[in-house]
C-alpha positions in Angstrom: -198.9 17.9 -38.9 -200.3 16.3 -41.5 -198.3 13.2 -43.3 -198.0 13.0 -47.0 -198.0 10.1 -48.9 -194.6 11.0 -50.7 -192.5 13.2 -49.0 -190.0 13.7 -51.7 -190.1 16.4 -54.5 -192.6 14.4 -56.4 -195.0 15.5 -54.1 -194.7 18.9 -55.9 -195.3 17.2 -59.0 -198.6 15.7 -58.2 -200.1 18.7 -56.3 -203.4 20.3 -57.9 -202.0 23.5 -59.6 -203.4 26.7 -58.9 -204.8 29.5 -61.3 -201.9 31.7 -60.9 -200.1 28.7 -62.0 -202.0 28.2 -65.3 -202.0 31.9 -66.0 -197.8 31.5 -66.2 -197.8 28.7 -68.5 -200.3 30.3 -70.7 -198.3 33.3 -70.6 -195.0 31.6 -70.6 -196.5 29.9 -74.2 -197.6 32.9 -75.7 -193.9 34.7 -75.1 -192.7 31.6 -76.7 -194.8 32.2 -79.9 -194.5 35.8 -80.0 -190.6 35.4 -79.8 -190.6 33.3 -83.2 -192.3 35.4 -86.0 -190.6 33.1 -88.6 -193.2 30.5 -88.0 -195.9 32.5 -89.0 -197.6 31.3 -92.3 -200.6 33.9 -92.6 -201.6 34.9 -95.8 -199.4 32.5 -97.6 -202.1 30.2 -98.8 -205.8 29.8 -99.7 -205.6 29.8 -103.2 -208.4 27.5 -103.4 -210.4 30.3 -102.4 -209.0 32.7 -105.1 -211.8 32.6 -107.6 -214.3 33.5 -105.4 -212.3 36.4 -103.7 -212.2 37.7 -107.3 -216.1 37.3 -107.9 -216.3 39.3 -105.0 -214.1 41.8 -105.5 -215.2 42.3 -109.1 -218.9 42.4 -107.5 -217.8 45.2 -105.2 -216.0 47.3 -107.5 -218.2 46.7 -110.8 -221.2 47.7 -111.6 -223.1 45.7 -109.0 -221.0 47.6 -106.4 -221.8 50.9 -107.9 -225.1 49.9 -107.8 -225.0 49.1 -104.1 -223.6 52.4 -103.5 -225.7 54.7 -104.8 -228.6 52.8 -103.1 -227.0 53.5 -100.0 -226.5 57.2 -100.9 -230.4 56.9 -101.7 -231.5 55.6 -98.7 -229.5 58.2 -96.9 -231.0 60.9 -98.6 -234.4 59.9 -98.2 -233.8 59.1 -94.4 -232.0 62.1 -94.2 -235.3 64.2 -95.5 -237.7 62.2 -93.3 -235.4 62.8 -90.1 -234.8 66.2 -91.1 -231.3 65.4 -90.5 -228.1 65.4 -93.1 -226.4 62.7 -90.7 -228.2 60.0 -92.4 -227.3 61.2 -95.7 -223.4 61.3 -94.6 -223.7 57.8 -93.1 -225.4 56.7 -96.6 -222.3 58.3 -98.3 -219.8 56.7 -96.0 -221.6 53.5 -96.7 -221.4 53.8 -100.1 -218.0 54.7 -100.3 -216.5 51.9 -97.5 -218.5 49.2 -99.9 -216.9 50.5 -102.9 -213.3 51.3 -101.3 -213.4 48.0 -99.0 -211.3 45.9 -101.3 -208.5 47.9 -101.8 -208.5 48.8 -97.7 -208.4 45.2 -97.1 -205.7 44.3 -99.6 -203.3 47.4 -97.8 -204.0 46.2 -94.5 -203.9 42.1 -95.6 -200.5 42.6 -97.8 -199.0 45.1 -95.5 -195.3 43.8 -94.4 -192.8 44.6 -91.3 -189.6 44.3 -91.5 -188.2 41.2 -89.0 -185.6 42.4 -86.8 
């Protein structure tokens, strides 16, 4: 029977940790964070980027966004004719629509709120 230098409960504190112990500690940390939703501050700051955000939204929903959306549709149409497939044209329409509608979708997703119970 090997002898320990410290046979009291302090030997358990100085023992090397296993992967399972680290996973239990990490899971406990995640659980504590999930149980404190009031400390989440997502989406409450970032006013220093408001000018850049407004500029990009203006580009996407303005004349530049419409030109890019039309270019997606034209490229999809040309690729569809070259490949003899309607899917390239459908992808071009989806890309143009996605570009034009992305700001509204992003705003809806980011500003969605759930009641804290």
